[in-house]
Each structure stands twice: as structure tokens, then as C-alpha cells.
C-alpha positions as CSV (number, residue, x, y, z in Angstrom):
1,M,0.0,0.0,0.0
2,A,2.8,2.4,0.9
3,A,4.6,1.8,-2.5
4,C,1.3,2.3,-4.3
5,S,0.7,5.5,-2.4
6,K,4.2,6.7,-3.2
7,K,3.7,5.9,-6.9
8,S,0.3,7.7,-6.9
9,K,1.9,10.8,-5.4
10,E,4.7,10.8,-8.0
11,I,2.0,10.5,-10.8
12,R,0.1,13.4,-9.3
13,K,3.2,15.6,-9.3
14,S,3.7,14.9,-13.0
15,L,0.2,16.0,-14.0
16,D,-1.2,19.4,-14.4
17,L,-4.6,18.8,-12.8
18,E,-6.0,22.2,-14.0
19,K,-5.1,21.7,-17.6
20,V,-7.8,20.6,-20.1
21,Y,-6.3,17.9,-22.3
22,K,-7.4,16.6,-25.7
23,L,-9.3,13.4,-25.5
24,Y,-6.5,11.1,-26.8
25,E,-4.1,12.8,-24.2
26,A,-6.6,12.3,-21.4
27,I,-7.0,8.6,-22.2
28,A,-3.2,8.1,-22.2
29,L,-3.0,9.8,-18.8
30,V,-5.9,7.8,-17.4
31,K,-4.1,4.6,-18.4
32,K,-0.9,5.9,-16.9
33,T,-2.5,6.7,-13.5
34,A,-4.4,3.3,-13.3
35,I,-2.0,1.6,-10.9
36,A,-4.4,-0.9,-9.3
37,K,-3.8,-4.6,-9.8
38,F,-7.1,-5.2,-11.5
39,D,-8.5,-4.0,-14.8
40,E,-9.9,-0.7,-13.7
41,T,-13.0,0.8,-15.3
42,V,-12.6,4.0,-17.3
43,E,-15.2,6.4,-16.0
44,I,-16.5,9.7,-17.5
45,C,-18.0,12.5,-15.5
46,A,-19.9,15.3,-17.3
47,M,-20.9,18.4,-15.4
48,L,-23.9,19.9,-17.2
49,G,-25.3,23.4,-17.3
50,I,-28.7,22.3,-16.0
51,D,-30.6,22.8,-12.8
52,G,-30.7,19.2,-11.5
53,S,-33.5,20.1,-9.0
54,K,-35.9,20.8,-11.9
55,Q,-37.6,17.8,-13.4
56,N,-37.9,19.4,-16.9
57,Q,-34.1,19.7,-17.0
58,A,-33.3,16.2,-15.9
59,V,-31.2,14.3,-18.4
60,R,-31.7,10.5,-18.8
61,N,-31.1,8.2,-21.7
62,V,-29.4,5.0,-22.9
63,V,-26.5,4.5,-25.3
64,S,-25.1,1.4,-26.9
65,L,-21.3,1.8,-26.7
66,P,-19.6,0.5,-29.9
67,H,-17.1,-1.6,-27.9
68,G,-19.2,-2.4,-24.9
69,T,-18.1,-1.7,-21.3
70,G,-16.0,-4.7,-20.6
71,K,-18.5,-5.9,-18.1
72,T,-20.9,-8.8,-18.4
73,Y,-24.4,-7.8,-17.5
74,R,-27.0,-10.2,-16.1
75,V,-30.4,-9.5,-17.5
76,A,-33.8,-10.2,-16.1
77,V,-37.0,-10.2,-18.2
78,F,-40.6,-10.0,-17.0
79,A,-42.5,-12.0,-19.6
80,K,-44.7,-15.0,-20.1
81,D,-45.5,-17.6,-22.7
82,L,-43.9,-17.0,-26.1
83,K,-42.2,-13.8,-25.0
84,A,-40.6,-15.7,-22.1
85,D,-39.3,-18.3,-24.5
86,E,-38.0,-15.5,-26.8
87,A,-36.1,-13.8,-23.9
88,K,-34.5,-17.1,-22.9
89,K,-33.3,-17.7,-26.5
90,A,-31.9,-14.2,-26.6
91,G,-29.7,-14.9,-23.5
92,A,-31.6,-13.5,-20.6
93,D,-30.3,-14.8,-17.3
94,V,-33.6,-14.6,-15.4
95,V,-37.1,-14.8,-17.0
96,G,-40.5,-15.0,-15.3
97,S,-43.6,-13.3,-14.1
98,T,-45.1,-13.8,-10.6
99,E,-42.2,-16.1,-9.6
100,L,-39.8,-13.3,-10.5
101,V,-41.8,-10.8,-8.4
102,E,-41.6,-13.2,-5.5
103,M,-37.9,-13.6,-5.9
104,I,-37.4,-9.8,-5.8
105,Q,-39.7,-9.4,-2.8
106,K,-37.4,-11.8,-0.9
107,G,-34.5,-9.5,-1.7
108,D,-33.0,-11.8,-4.4
109,M,-32.1,-9.7,-7.4
110,P,-29.3,-11.5,-9.3
111,F,-29.3,-9.2,-12.3
112,D,-28.0,-5.8,-13.5
113,R,-30.6,-4.9,-16.1
114,C,-34.4,-5.4,-16.1
115,I,-36.7,-5.6,-19.1
116,A,-40.5,-6.1,-19.3
117,T,-43.1,-6.6,-21.9
118,P,-45.9,-3.9,-21.6
119,D,-48.5,-6.4,-20.3
120,M,-46.2,-7.2,-17.4
121,M,-46.0,-3.6,-16.0
122,A,-48.9,-4.0,-13.6
123,L,-47.0,-6.9,-12.1
124,V,-43.7,-5.1,-12.1
125,G,-45.3,-2.2,-10.2
126,K,-45.6,-4.5,-7.2
127,V,-41.8,-4.4,-6.8
128,G,-41.2,-0.9,-8.2
129,K,-40.1,0.4,-4.8
130,L,-37.4,-2.3,-4.8
131,L,-36.3,-1.9,-8.4
132,G,-36.4,1.9,-8.6
133,P,-33.8,2.8,-6.0
134,N,-31.4,0.4,-7.8
135,G,-32.0,1.9,-11.2
136,L,-33.6,-1.3,-12.4
137,M,-37.2,-0.2,-13.1
138,P,-38.2,-0.9,-16.7
139,N,-39.0,2.3,-18.6
140,P,-40.5,2.6,-22.1
141,K,-38.5,5.8,-22.8
142,L,-35.3,3.8,-22.3
143,G,-36.4,0.8,-24.4
144,T,-36.7,-1.5,-21.5
145,V,-40.5,-1.9,-21.7
146,T,-40.9,-3.5,-25.1
147,M,-42.4,-6.4,-27.0
148,D,-39.1,-6.8,-28.9
149,V,-37.4,-8.5,-26.0
150,T,-34.8,-10.1,-28.2
151,D,-33.4,-6.7,-29.3
152,A,-33.6,-5.4,-25.7
153,V,-31.8,-8.3,-24.2
154,R,-29.0,-8.2,-26.9
155,K,-28.5,-4.5,-26.4
156,A,-28.3,-4.9,-22.6
157,K,-25.8,-7.8,-23.0
158,S,-23.7,-6.0,-25.6
159,G,-22.9,-2.9,-23.5
160,Q,-25.9,-0.6,-23.6
161,I,-25.7,1.7,-20.6
162,E,-28.2,4.0,-18.9
163,F,-27.2,7.4,-17.7
164,K,-29.0,10.1,-15.8
165,S,-28.2,13.4,-14.2
166,D,-28.1,13.8,-10.4
167,K,-29.3,16.8,-8.3
168,C,-26.1,18.6,-9.0
169,G,-26.4,18.3,-12.7
170,I,-23.7,15.7,-13.0
171,V,-23.8,12.5,-15.2
172,R,-21.4,9.6,-14.5
173,A,-20.9,6.4,-16.5
174,G,-18.4,3.6,-17.1
175,I,-17.3,3.6,-20.7
176,G,-14.8,0.8,-20.9
177,K,-11.7,-0.8,-19.2
178,V,-8.1,0.3,-19.0
179,S,-7.2,-2.7,-21.0
180,F,-9.2,-1.4,-24.0
181,S,-7.3,0.1,-26.9
182,D,-7.1,3.9,-27.0
183,A,-9.1,3.8,-30.3
184,D,-11.9,1.8,-28.7
185,L,-12.1,4.1,-25.7
186,I,-12.2,7.2,-28.0
187,E,-15.1,5.7,-29.9
188,N,-16.9,4.8,-26.7
189,V,-16.4,8.3,-25.3
190,N,-17.6,9.9,-28.6
191,A,-20.7,7.7,-28.6
192,F,-21.5,8.6,-25.0
193,I,-21.0,12.4,-25.6
194,D,-23.2,12.2,-28.8
195,A,-26.0,10.5,-26.8
196,L,-25.6,13.2,-24.0
197,N,-25.9,16.0,-26.5
198,K,-29.0,14.4,-28.0
199,S,-30.5,14.4,-24.5
200,K,-30.1,18.1,-24.0
201,P,-33.4,19.5,-22.5
202,Q,-35.4,21.6,-24.9
203,G,-35.2,25.3,-24.4
204,L,-32.1,25.1,-22.2
205,K,-29.9,28.2,-22.5
206,G,-26.3,28.7,-21.8
207,V,-23.4,26.2,-21.9
208,Y,-24.7,22.6,-21.7
209,L,-21.5,20.6,-21.4
210,K,-19.6,22.6,-18.8
211,K,-16.8,20.2,-17.9
212,L,-15.7,16.7,-18.9
213,V,-13.5,14.5,-16.8
214,L,-12.0,11.0,-17.4
215,S,-10.6,8.8,-14.7
216,S,-10.0,5.2,-13.8
217,T,-11.6,3.4,-10.8
218,M,-8.7,4.2,-8.5
219,G,-7.0,6.9,-10.6
220,I,-6.9,10.7,-10.9
221,G,-9.5,12.8,-12.7
222,V,-8.3,14.3,-16.0
223,K,-10.2,17.2,-17.6
224,F,-10.6,16.9,-21.4
225,T,-12.3,18.5,-24.4
226,L,-13.4,17.0,-27.7
227,A,-12.3,20.2,-29.6
């Protein structure tokens, strides 16, 4: 730990933490500062020019990263009959209706993403208070309430991520792993920023993307710009 701490201090001294780097420079620095013994996640933090306390300025959407996130997602699907069979064939990890509700009510939620067919939403509502706080509540606007469960499951499995602004107007997301190539991380960042720009609240005035920062799980935040 001491050696790691010493190395971290040396890296900090070599960086200009106030400088705004170009994206490719920021990625190189993030990789340099990733000194943990595991494959750290590369995270992006976007500070937006919104009032996070106002519902009409909230930013929330999903994006399919071209190179995934490097994480394997477990997917649950609320469906029955033919749609349940379809979800299983698509690779869903947990599929069910009332039995899935009972599982969740017992505190057993072995999944990272949750999808539902429209006819299941009344049932899903029974566990909404358990799914919601964990960011798992299916939402038609995000494509997780749909009859096309095959497409939804495949997107969830392939690296589609959900992002939303907090009360401070900040959006955070994991966009890959340190082990990814620089080119793949650049494409993932650009895809994320593109989705973020498309999610800009209508009528919002002033600067929308105020600050962008990249970091690894245990690393140092590096400011960057796409320009």
C-alpha cells in the first residue's frame, strides 16, 4: 500500500490537474494513472449546465457503446409464454412473471438490467419500490419496456448503458476498461457524448457541457475536451 501510495503521489506531481487535455491525451493519462492490480473501469463525468433540481431539466437516456463496457451484464426479463421463450433464447439470465416478483420481494435480485413486456408492467409495479432505487425499473422511454425482448436483451448484454443526471447536474458512467485500446475508448467516449448532446433539455440556454473528466476506478480525474 505504501509503495502504491508513493507511486500515486509521483504521478500526481507529474500532472497538471488544472489543464484541459485533448481526448487522446486524457486517455493516455488515465491509463498511466491506473495503478491498481485489477483491470480498472474508465469512467466519464460530465458536469452539465442544468438545474438538477428541476424535473424538466433532468437528463436521462441510454446509449449502446460500440465496444461495450468490458462488463458482463446479467439481464432479467418480465415476460410469459412465447415472449418468455424469446427472452431465454436471446440470452436473458432470469425470466419470469409472478415467480420473478416473489424472488425480488425476498431480496433476491441476481441481475444488473431489467426488461419487461408492456403487459407485465402492472405486475412489475408491485416491486417498483425495490427496483427503482437500484436503477432497475423498466422504462418505455429507455427501451426496457418493449415487445421486442430479443433486441432489448441483446443490447443490454452487448454494453448498452443507462445514464442520468443527479441533483447537482452531473452525469457519470463507465465507458470501458483500462485494457481497452485507445481507439476503442475514444469511440466509446464519442458515442457517449453524442447521446448526451441528443439528451439536452429543450429550451435550455447557456453552456450545456460545462466540464468533462475522465478517470479510472482508482485513478486521478483528468479534464478533457473534444475540440
